[in-house]
Every structure is written in structure tokens, then in C-alpha cells.
C-alpha positions in Angstrom: 48.3 13.1 1.6 45.4 15.1 0.3 45.3 17.4 -2.8 43.0 20.4 -2.7 43.1 23.0 -5.5 41.5 26.4 -5.8 41.8 28.5 -8.9 40.7 32.1 -9.0 39.7 33.1 -12.6 38.2 36.1 -14.3 34.8 34.4 -14.5 34.7 32.6 -11.2 36.4 30.2 -8.8 37.2 26.5 -9.3 37.5 24.2 -6.3 38.8 20.6 -6.8 40.1 17.7 -4.7 41.0 14.1 -5.0 38.9 11.5 -3.3 41.2 8.9 -1.7 41.0 8.3 2.0 43.1 5.7 4.0 42.2 4.4 7.4 44.9 3.4 9.8 45.6 2.4 13.3 48.7 2.8 15.4 50.2 -0.4 17.0 53.5 -0.4 18.9 54.4 3.0 17.5 53.8 1.9 13.9 51.1 3.1 11.6 49.2 0.2 10.0 46.8 0.9 7.1 43.6 -0.9 7.6 41.7 0.2 4.5 41.3 2.7 1.9 38.5 4.1 -0.4 38.5 6.2 -3.5 35.1 7.8 -3.2 35.3 10.3 -0.3 33.9 13.6 -1.2 36.2 16.4 0.0 34.8 19.4 -1.8 31.2 20.7 -1.2 29.3 23.5 -2.9 26.2 25.3 -1.6 25.1 26.7 -4.9 22.3 29.0 -3.8 24.6 30.6 -1.2 27.7 30.7 -3.5 29.9 28.9 -1.0 32.5 26.2 -1.6 34.3 24.2 1.1 37.1 21.7 0.9 38.7 19.7 3.6 41.5 17.2 4.2 42.8 15.0 7.0 40.7 12.7 9.2 38.6 15.6 10.6 35.4 15.1 12.6 32.8 17.4 14.1 31.9 15.6 17.4 31.6 12.0 16.3 30.6 12.8 12.7 33.0 12.6 9.8 33.5 15.8 7.8 31.8 14.5 4.6 28.7 13.5 6.5 28.7 16.8 8.4 29.0 18.9 5.2 26.2 16.9 3.5 23.9 17.5 6.5 24.9 21.2 6.6 24.1 21.7 2.9 20.7 20.0 3.4 19.9 22.2 6.4 20.9 25.4 4.6 18.9 24.5 1.5 15.8 23.7 3.6 16.2 27.0 5.6 16.5 29.1 2.3 13.2 27.6 1.1 11.3 29.1 4.1 10.3 32.7 3.9 12.7 35.1 5.4 11.4 37.5 8.1 13.6 40.2 6.5 11.9 40.2 3.0 8.5 41.6 2.3 
């Protein structure tokens, strides 16, 4: 189970999530937990773009876990925003 929370307030939006992840395999129709961690980042903020993203479940983009994907996405967006835009003078 994952807990994601979004609060819309007069002065802004608050995004929050817990950080537990469990790893499991299925054997003979039974789910067996093989490990857990309490430090998985599930909420990401791209401050200069005013974007917040939260996720849950064991989601992947290709072979990349979502937390790794979002970290790379944030770095990519931040690097692009540092280069001059062709639309500004």
C-alpha cells in the first residue's frame, strides 16, 4: 500500500508521500516478500517549472524504476532550462 497526499491551499499546493517499498516474488501462486526499504522517493518537484509528481506501485519506464526515471528527468529539464531559449530575445 502506498500513501500519496495532495493538499490544495490558498497559498499553494502540498504534495506528500510515504517512502516504504517492498519487493516480492510470486512462487506457486503465493506472494513472498523478499525485501523492503524505507527510503524510496515517491514525490518529486521541478521547482523552476512549478511541477510536482508523485507515483505509487512498482512502476517502470522501460527497465528503469520510476524514482530513477524522475531523477534523470529533473536533471534533464534543469539542464535544458539553463540553455538560452530560441523564443526569448
